[in-house]
CHARMM-style PDB file with segment names, atoms N, HN, CA, C and O in Angstrom:
ATOM      1  N   MET     1      20.227  51.724 289.242  1.00  0.00      PROA
ATOM      2  CA  MET     1      19.000  52.477 289.280  1.00  0.00      PROA
ATOM      3  C   MET     1      18.147  52.054 288.085  1.00  0.00      PROA
ATOM      4  O   MET     1      18.636  52.037 286.955  1.00  0.00      PROA
ATOM      5  N   ALA     2      16.922  51.723 288.312  1.00  0.00      PROA
ATOM      6  HN  ALA     2      16.525  51.737 289.229  1.00  0.00      PROA
ATOM      7  CA  ALA     2      16.027  51.272 287.256  1.00  0.00      PROA
ATOM      8  C   ALA     2      15.400  52.452 286.526  1.00  0.00      PROA
ATOM      9  O   ALA     2      15.050  53.460 287.139  1.00  0.00      PROA
ATOM     10  N   THR     3      15.264  52.316 285.221  1.00  0.00      PROA
ATOM     11  HN  THR     3      15.549  51.497 284.723  1.00  0.00      PROA
ATOM     12  CA  THR     3      14.561  53.331 284.451  1.00  0.00      PROA
ATOM     13  C   THR     3      13.064  53.082 284.592  1.00  0.00      PROA
ATOM     14  O   THR     3      12.642  52.051 285.116  1.00  0.00      PROA
ATOM     15  N   HSD     4      12.273  54.030 284.122  1.00  0.00      PROA
ATOM     16  HN  HSD     4      12.616  54.867 283.696  1.00  0.00      PROA
ATOM     17  CA  HSD     4      10.815  53.874 284.184  1.00  0.00      PROA
ATOM     18  C   HSD     4      10.382  52.600 283.474  1.00  0.00      PROA
ATOM     19  O   HSD     4       9.522  51.871 283.967  1.00  0.00      PROA
ATOM     20  N   ILE     5      10.974  52.337 282.327  1.00  0.00      PROA
ATOM     21  HN  ILE     5      11.673  52.929 281.927  1.00  0.00      PROA
ATOM     22  CA  ILE     5      10.585  51.178 281.526  1.00  0.00      PROA
ATOM     23  C   ILE     5      10.916  49.880 282.256  1.00  0.00      PROA
ATOM     24  O   ILE     5      10.125  48.937 282.231  1.00  0.00      PROA
ATOM     25  N   GLU     6      12.074  49.824 282.905  1.00  0.00      PROA
ATOM     26  HN  GLU     6      12.716  50.591 282.926  1.00  0.00      PROA
ATOM     27  CA  GLU     6      12.436  48.629 283.684  1.00  0.00      PROA
ATOM     28  C   GLU     6      11.455  48.420 284.827  1.00  0.00      PROA
ATOM     29  O   GLU     6      11.069  47.289 285.122  1.00  0.00      PROA
ATOM     30  N   ARG     7      11.049  49.514 285.473  1.00  0.00      PROA
ATOM     31  HN  ARG     7      11.361  50.433 285.234  1.00  0.00      PROA
ATOM     32  CA  ARG     7      10.088  49.392 286.579  1.00  0.00      PROA
ATOM     33  C   ARG     7       8.729  48.906 286.095  1.00  0.00      PROA
ATOM     34  O   ARG     7       8.049  48.165 286.805  1.00  0.00      PROA
ATOM     35  N   ILE     8       8.325  49.315 284.894  1.00  0.00      PROA
ATOM     36  HN  ILE     8       8.877  49.917 284.317  1.00  0.00      PROA
ATOM     37  CA  ILE     8       7.073  48.817 284.321  1.00  0.00      PROA
ATOM     38  C   ILE     8       7.176  47.314 284.112  1.00  0.00      PROA
ATOM     39  O   ILE     8       6.244  46.576 284.432  1.00  0.00      PROA
ATOM     40  N   GLY     9       8.303  46.855 283.578  1.00  0.00      PROA
ATOM     41  HN  GLY     9       9.061  47.454 283.318  1.00  0.00      PROA
ATOM     42  CA  GLY     9       8.514  45.428 283.356  1.00  0.00      PROA
ATOM     43  C   GLY     9       8.485  44.630 284.643  1.00  0.00      PROA
ATOM     44  O   GLY     9       7.894  43.552 284.698  1.00  0.00      PROA
ATOM     45  N   ILE    10       9.120  45.155 285.676  1.00  0.00      PROA
ATOM     46  HN  ILE    10       9.600  46.031 285.631  1.00  0.00      PROA
ATOM     47  CA  ILE    10       9.135  44.479 286.984  1.00  0.00      PROA
ATOM     48  C   ILE    10       7.720  44.370 287.536  1.00  0.00      PROA
ATOM     49  O   ILE    10       7.315  43.321 288.037  1.00  0.00      PROA
ATOM     50  N   LYS    11       6.978  45.461 287.438  1.00  0.00      PROA
ATOM     51  HN  LYS    11       7.306  46.313 287.031  1.00  0.00      PROA
ATOM     52  CA  LYS    11       5.608  45.475 287.941  1.00  0.00      PROA
ATOM     53  C   LYS    11       4.718  44.507 287.155  1.00  0.00      PROA
ATOM     54  O   LYS    11       3.876  43.821 287.734  1.00  0.00      PROA
ATOM     55  N   ALA    12       4.908  44.459 285.841  1.00  0.00      PROA
ATOM     56  HN  ALA    12       5.592  45.016 285.370  1.00  0.00      PROA
ATOM     57  CA  ALA    12       4.113  43.563 284.990  1.00  0.00      PROA
ATOM     58  C   ALA    12       4.412  42.100 285.308  1.00  0.00      PROA
ATOM     59  O   ALA    12       3.502  41.270 285.312  1.00  0.00      PROA
ATOM     60  N   ARG    13       5.684  41.776 285.576  1.00  0.00      PROA
ATOM     61  HN  ARG    13       6.423  42.449 285.573  1.00  0.00      PROA
ATOM     62  CA  ARG    13       6.040  40.383 285.923  1.00  0.00      PROA
ATOM     63  C   ARG    13       5.465  39.978 287.275  1.00  0.00      PROA
ATOM     64  O   ARG    13       5.049  38.834 287.458  1.00  0.00      PROA
ATOM     65  N   LYS    14       5.440  40.917 288.227  1.00  0.00      PROA
ATOM     66  HN  LYS    14       5.778  41.846 288.079  1.00  0.00      PROA
ATOM     67  CA  LYS    14       4.916  40.615 289.560  1.00  0.00      PROA
ATOM     68  C   LYS    14       3.400  40.477 289.562  1.00  0.00      PROA
ATOM     69  O   LYS    14       2.851  39.699 290.341  1.00  0.00      PROA
ATOM     70  N   SER    15       2.718  41.225 288.697  1.00  0.00      PROA
ATOM     71  HN  SER    15       3.164  41.858 288.064  1.00  0.00      PROA
ATOM     72  CA  SER    15       1.250  41.219 288.652  1.00  0.00      PROA
ATOM     73  C   SER    15       0.779  41.005 287.210  1.00  0.00      PROA
ATOM     74  O   SER    15       0.405  41.965 286.536  1.00  0.00      PROA
ATOM     75  N   PRO    16       0.795  39.748 286.729  1.00  0.00      PROA
ATOM     76  CA  PRO    16       0.434  39.495 285.334  1.00  0.00      PROA
ATOM     77  C   PRO    16      -0.981  39.926 284.958  1.00  0.00      PROA
ATOM     78  O   PRO    16      -1.246  40.188 283.785  1.00  0.00      PROA
ATOM     79  N   SER    17      -1.883  40.004 285.911  1.00  0.00      PROA
ATOM     80  HN  SER    17      -1.667  39.791 286.864  1.00  0.00      PROA
ATOM     81  CA  SER    17      -3.253  40.386 285.589  1.00  0.00      PROA
ATOM     82  C   SER    17      -3.450  41.907 285.587  1.00  0.00      PROA
ATOM     83  O   SER    17      -4.535  42.389 285.260  1.00  0.00      PROA
ATOM     84  N   LEU    18      -2.430  42.648 285.944  1.00  0.00      PROA
ATOM     85  HN  LEU    18      -1.549  42.257 286.210  1.00  0.00      PROA
ATOM     86  CA  LEU    18      -2.506  44.103 285.971  1.00  0.00      PROA
ATOM     87  C   LEU    18      -2.672  44.647 284.553  1.00  0.00      PROA
ATOM     88  O   LEU    18      -1.990  44.201 283.630  1.00  0.00      PROA
ATOM     89  N   VAL    19      -3.566  45.595 284.385  1.00  0.00      PROA
ATOM     90  HN  VAL    19      -4.120  45.957 285.135  1.00  0.00      PROA
ATOM     91  CA  VAL    19      -3.817  46.197 283.084  1.00  0.00      PROA
ATOM     92  C   VAL    19      -3.213  47.599 283.074  1.00  0.00      PROA
ATOM     93  O   VAL    19      -3.550  48.442 283.905  1.00  0.00      PROA
ATOM     94  N   PHE    20      -2.327  47.828 282.129  1.00  0.00      PROA
ATOM     95  HN  PHE    20      -2.053  47.144 281.453  1.00  0.00      PROA
ATOM     96  CA  PHE    20      -1.744  49.160 281.953  1.00  0.00      PROA
ATOM     97  C   PHE    20      -2.601  49.910 280.950  1.00  0.00      PROA
ATOM     98  O   PHE    20      -2.725  49.486 279.801  1.00  0.00      PROA
ATOM     99  N   THR    21      -3.188  51.008 281.365  1.00  0.00      PROA
ATOM    100  HN  THR    21      -3.087  51.352 282.299  1.00  0.00      PROA
ATOM    101  CA  THR    21      -4.061  51.757 280.472  1.00  0.00      PROA
ATOM    102  C   THR    21      -3.274  52.695 279.567  1.00  0.00      PROA
ATOM    103  O   THR    21      -3.685  52.949 278.435  1.00  0.00      PROA
ATOM    104  N   THR    22      -2.164  53.206 280.044  1.00  0.00      PROA
ATOM    105  HN  THR    22      -1.830  52.999 280.964  1.00  0.00      PROA
ATOM    106  CA  THR    22      -1.311  54.066 279.223  1.00  0.00      PROA
ATOM    107  C   THR    22       0.119  54.022 279.748  1.00  0.00      PROA
ATOM    108  O   THR    22       0.349  53.976 280.956  1.00  0.00      PROA
ATOM    109  N   SER    23       1.053  54.035 278.845  1.00  0.00      PROA
ATOM    110  HN  SER    23       0.867  54.072 277.864  1.00  0.00      PROA
ATOM    111  CA  SER    23       2.460  54.087 279.236  1.00  0.00      PROA
ATOM    112  C   SER    23       3.210  55.127 278.411  1.00  0.00      PROA
ATOM    113  O   SER    23       4.424  55.279 278.546  1.00  0.00      PROA
ATOM    114  N   TYR    24       2.484  55.838 277.561  1.00  0.00      PROA
ATOM    115  HN  TYR    24       1.497  55.715 277.451  1.00  0.00      PROA
ATOM    116  CA  TYR    24       3.119  56.823 276.687  1.00  0.00      PROA
ATOM    117  C   TYR    24       3.881  57.887 277.468  1.00  0.00      PROA
ATOM    118  O   TYR    24       4.950  58.323 277.039  1.00  0.00      PROA
ATOM    119  N   HSD    25       3.341  58.308 278.608  1.00  0.00      PROA
ATOM    120  HN  HSD    25       2.473  57.954 278.956  1.00  0.00      PROA
ATOM    121  CA  HSD    25       4.025  59.353 279.380  1.00  0.00      PROA
ATOM    122  C   HSD    25       5.382  58.878 279.883  1.00  0.00      PROA
ATOM    123  O   HSD    25       6.259  59.703 280.140  1.00  0.00      PROA
ATOM    124  N   HSD    26       5.579  57.559 280.031  1.00  0.00      PROA
ATOM    125  HN  HSD    26       4.867  56.889 279.822  1.00  0.00      PROA
ATOM    126  CA  HSD    26       6.893  57.021 280.409  1.00  0.00      PROA
ATOM    127  C   HSD    26       7.828  56.999 279.198  1.00  0.00      PROA
ATOM    128  O   HSD    26       9.018  57.292 279.313  1.00  0.00      PROA
ATOM    129  N   LEU    27       7.273  56.649 278.047  1.00  0.00      PROA
ATOM    130  HN  LEU    27       6.306  56.411 277.954  1.00  0.00      PROA
ATOM    131  CA  LEU    27       8.086  56.540 276.841  1.00  0.00      PROA
ATOM    132  C   LEU    27       8.500  57.892 276.288  1.00  0.00      PROA
ATOM    133  O   LEU    27       9.576  58.018 275.704  1.00  0.00      PROA
ATOM    134  N   ALA    28       7.665  58.898 276.463  1.00  0.00      PROA
ATOM    135  HN  ALA    28       6.791  58.795 276.937  1.00  0.00      PROA
ATOM    136  CA  ALA    28       7.925  60.215 275.893  1.00  0.00      PROA
ATOM    137  C   ALA    28       8.591  61.173 276.880  1.00  0.00      PROA
ATOM    138  O   ALA    28       8.763  62.350 276.566  1.00  0.00      PROA
ATOM    139  N   ASP    29       8.963  60.699 278.047  1.00  0.00      PROA
ATOM    140  HN  ASP    29       8.824  59.743 278.302  1.00  0.00      PROA
ATOM    141  CA  ASP    29       9.603  61.544 279.053  1.00  0.00      PROA
ATOM    142  C   ASP    29      11.033  61.865 278.610  1.00  0.00      PROA
ATOM    143  O   ASP    29      11.869  60.967 278.514  1.00  0.00      PROA
ATOM    144  N   ILE    30      11.313  63.130 278.343  1.00  0.00      PROA
ATOM    145  HN  ILE    30      10.634  63.860 278.421  1.00  0.00      PROA
ATOM    146  CA  ILE    30      12.613  63.552 277.817  1.00  0.00      PROA
ATOM    147  C   ILE    30      13.755  63.167 278.752  1.00  0.00      PROA
ATOM    148  O   ILE    30      14.794  62.701 278.285  1.00  0.00      PROA
ATOM    149  N   ASP    31      13.589  63.350 280.048  1.00  0.00      PROA
ATOM    150  HN  ASP    31      12.745  63.729 280.428  1.00  0.00      PROA
ATOM    151  CA  ASP    31      14.651  63.000 280.994  1.00  0.00      PROA
ATOM    152  C   ASP    31      14.937  61.504 280.950  1.00  0.00      PROA
ATOM    153  O   ASP    31      16.093  61.084 281.002  1.00  0.00      PROA
ATOM    154  N   ASN    32      13.878  60.701 280.853  1.00  0.00      PROA
ATOM    155  HN  ASN    32      12.939  61.042 280.810  1.00  0.00      PROA
ATOM    156  CA  ASN    32      14.057  59.261 280.781  1.00  0.00      PROA
ATOM    157  C   ASN    32      14.753  58.865 279.477  1.00  0.00      PROA
ATOM    158  O   ASN    32      15.632  58.003 279.483  1.00  0.00      PROA
ATOM    159  N   LEU    33      14.369  59.484 278.369  1.00  0.00      PROA
ATOM    160  HN  LEU    33      13.655  60.184 278.364  1.00  0.00      PROA
ATOM    161  CA  LEU    33      15.017  59.189 277.091  1.00  0.00      PROA
ATOM    162  C   LEU    33      16.498  59.541 277.124  1.00  0.00      PROA
ATOM    163  O   LEU    33      17.331  58.794 276.611  1.00  0.00      PROA
ATOM    164  N   ARG    34      16.822  60.677 277.725  1.00  0.00      PROA
ATOM    165  HN  ARG    34      16.145  61.284 278.142  1.00  0.00      PROA
ATOM    166  CA  ARG    34      18.238  61.074 277.834  1.00  0.00      PROA
ATOM    167  C   ARG    34      19.019  60.088 278.697  1.00  0.00      PROA
ATOM    168  O   ARG    34      20.151  59.733 278.371  1.00  0.00      PROA
ATOM    169  N   LYS    35      18.412  59.648 279.796  1.00  0.00      PROA
ATOM    170  HN  LYS    35      17.491  59.936 280.061  1.00  0.00      PROA
ATOM    171  CA  LYS    35      19.083  58.697 280.677  1.00  0.00      PROA
ATOM    172  C   LYS    35      19.327  57.378 279.944  1.00  0.00      PROA
ATOM    173  O   LYS    35      20.419  56.816 280.017  1.00  0.00      PROA
ATOM    174  N   CYS    36      18.314  56.890 279.244  1.00  0.00      PROA
ATOM    175  HN  CYS    36      17.426  57.346 279.185  1.00  0.00      PROA
ATOM    176  CA  CYS    36      18.449  55.639 278.500  1.00  0.00      PROA
ATOM    177  C   CYS    36      19.494  55.776 277.401  1.00  0.00      PROA
ATOM    178  O   CYS    36      20.291  54.864 277.184  1.00  0.00      PROA
ATOM    179  N   TYR    37      19.494  56.899 276.714  1.00  0.00      PROA
ATOM    180  HN  TYR    37      18.846  57.640 276.890  1.00  0.00      PROA
ATOM    181  CA  TYR    37      20.485  57.144 275.670  1.00  0.00      PROA
ATOM    182  C   TYR    37      21.894  57.130 276.266  1.00  0.00      PROA
ATOM    183  O   TYR    37      22.820  56.580 275.669  1.00  0.00      PROA
ATOM    184  N   GLY    38      22.049  57.730 277.433  1.00  0.00      PROA
ATOM    185  HN  GLY    38      21.297  58.176 277.918  1.00  0.00      PROA
ATOM    186  CA  GLY    38      23.348  57.746 278.096  1.00  0.00      PROA
ATOM    187  C   GLY    38      23.813  56.367 278.531  1.00  0.00      PROA
ATOM    188  O   GLY    38      25.012  56.143 278.699  1.00  0.00      PROA
ATOM    189  N   MET    39      22.885  55.445 278.717  1.00  0.00      PROA
ATOM    190  HN  MET    39      21.911  55.627 278.581  1.00  0.00      PROA
ATOM    191  CA  MET    39      23.230  54.092 279.138  1.00  0.00      PROA
ATOM    192  C   MET    39      23.651  53.201 277.956  1.00  0.00      PROA
ATOM    193  O   MET    39      24.184  52.111 278.159  1.00  0.00      PROA
ATOM    194  N   LEU    40      23.410  53.669 276.727  1.00  0.00      PROA
ATOM    195  HN  LEU    40      22.977  54.555 276.562  1.00  0.00      PROA
ATOM    196  CA  LEU    40      23.775  52.884 275.551  1.00  0.00      PROA
ATOM    197  C   LEU    40      25.289  52.855 275.377  1.00  0.00      PROA
ATOM    198  O   LEU    40      25.968  53.865 275.563  1.00  0.00      PROA
ATOM    199  N   ALA    41      25.804  51.686 275.019  1.00  0.00      PROA
ATOM    200  HN  ALA    41      25.252  50.865 274.869  1.00  0.00      PROA
ATOM    201  CA  ALA    41      27.225  51.579 274.716  1.00  0.00      PROA
ATOM    202  C   ALA    41      27.479  52.228 273.356  1.00  0.00      PROA
ATOM    203  O   ALA    41      26.696  52.045 272.423  1.00  0.00      PROA
ATOM    204  N   ALA    42      28.559  52.977 273.243  1.00  0.00      PROA
ATOM    205  HN  ALA    42      29.195  53.126 274.001  1.00  0.00      PROA
ATOM    206  CA  ALA    42      28.848  53.738 272.027  1.00  0.00      PROA
ATOM    207  C   ALA    42      29.013  52.849 270.815  1.00  0.00      PROA
ATOM    208  O   ALA    42      28.698  53.275 269.704  1.00  0.00      PROA
ATOM    209  N   ASP    43      29.495  51.629 270.985  1.00  0.00      PROA
ATOM    210  HN  ASP    43      29.751  51.283 271.887  1.00  0.00      PROA
ATOM    211  CA  ASP    43      29.756  50.741 269.844  1.00  0.00      PROA
ATOM    212  C   ASP    43      28.618  49.753 269.579  1.00  0.00      PROA
ATOM    213  O   ASP    43      28.815  48.780 268.851  1.00  0.00      PROA
ATOM    214  N   LYS    44      27.458  49.974 270.139  1.00  0.00      PROA
ATOM    215  HN  LYS    44      27.297  50.764 270.730  1.00  0.00      PROA
ATOM    216  CA  LYS    44      26.348  49.019 270.015  1.00  0.00      PROA
ATOM    217  C   LYS    44      25.216  49.525 269.134  1.00  0.00      PROA
ATOM    218  O   LYS    44      24.129  48.948 269.157  1.00  0.00      PROA
ATOM    219  N   ALA    45      25.430  50.579 268.360  1.00  0.00      PROA
ATOM    220  HN  ALA    45      26.313  51.048 268.340  1.00  0.00      PROA
ATOM    221  CA  ALA    45      24.341  51.122 267.565  1.00  0.00      PROA
ATOM    222  C   ALA    45      24.689  51.147 266.072  1.00  0.00      PROA
ATOM    223  O   ALA    45      24.433  52.135 265.384  1.00  0.00      PROA
ATOM    224  N   ALA    46      25.267  50.066 265.587  1.00  0.00      PROA
ATOM    225  HN  ALA    46      25.475  49.263 266.146  1.00  0.00      PROA
ATOM    226  CA  ALA    46      25.610  50.007 264.164  1.00  0.00      PROA
ATOM    227  C   ALA    46      24.338  49.947 263.327  1.00  0.00      PROA
ATOM    228  O   ALA    46      23.378  49.257 263.671  1.00  0.00      PROA
ATOM    229  N   GLY    47      24.355  50.677 262.233  1.00  0.00      PROA
ATOM    230  HN  GLY    47      25.135  51.237 261.953  1.00  0.00      PROA
ATOM    231  CA  GLY    47      23.221  50.632 261.320  1.00  0.00      PROA
ATOM    232  C   GLY    47      23.278  49.398 260.445  1.00  0.00      PROA
ATOM    233  O   GLY    47      24.171  48.564 260.594  1.00  0.00      PROA
ATOM    234  N   LYS    48      22.341  49.280 259.546  1.00  0.00      PROA
ATOM    235  HN  LYS    48      21.615  49.957 259.425  1.00  0.00      PROA
ATOM    236  CA  LYS    48      22.262  48.135 258.654  1.00  0.00      PROA
ATOM    237  C   LYS    48      23.522  47.982 257.824  1.00  0.00      PROA
ATOM    238  O   LYS    48      23.959  46.866 257.542  1.00  0.00      PROA
ATOM    239  N   ASP    49      24.107  49.113 257.433  1.00  0.00      PROA
ATOM    240  HN  ASP    49      23.752  50.020 257.662  1.00  0.00      PROA
ATOM    241  CA  ASP    49      25.309  49.059 256.609  1.00  0.00      PROA
ATOM    242  C   ASP    49      26.594  48.941 257.432  1.00  0.00      PROA
ATOM    243  O   ASP    49      27.690  48.968 256.871  1.00  0.00      PROA
ATOM    244  N   GLY    50      26.470  48.808 258.764  1.00  0.00      PROA
ATOM    245  HN  GLY    50      25.580  48.785 259.220  1.00  0.00      PROA
ATOM    246  CA  GLY    50      27.624  48.640 259.633  1.00  0.00      PROA
ATOM    247  C   GLY    50      28.259  49.935 260.091  1.00  0.00      PROA
ATOM    248  O   GLY    50      29.231  49.907 260.847  1.00  0.00      PROA
ATOM    249  N   VAL    51      27.739  51.067 259.656  1.00  0.00      PROA
ATOM    250  HN  VAL    51      26.950  51.090 259.042  1.00  0.00      PROA
ATOM    251  CA  VAL    51      28.281  52.357 260.056  1.00  0.00      PROA
ATOM    252  C   VAL    51      27.620  52.774 261.368  1.00  0.00      PROA
ATOM    253  O   VAL    51      26.394  52.761 261.479  1.00  0.00      PROA
ATOM    254  N   THR    52      28.426  53.143 262.356  1.00  0.00      PROA
ATOM    255  HN  THR    52      29.421  53.154 262.266  1.00  0.00      PROA
ATOM    256  CA  THR    52      27.884  53.568 263.638  1.00  0.00      PROA
ATOM    257  C   THR    52      27.601  55.045 263.642  1.00  0.00      PROA
ATOM    258  OT1 THR    52      27.137  55.583 264.647  1.00  0.00      PROA
TER     259      THR     52
END
């Protein structure tokens, strides 16, 4: 299942001349942020000092 952000990317690749006037409502969508957070691998978010 594609997230909103993935769908924006797909649409942009298919129509390079398409102008996006705003995408903030996709980025700030709490449900979408939770879904994306849930898709992150637990061991892939190490900080600069190596602490996860």
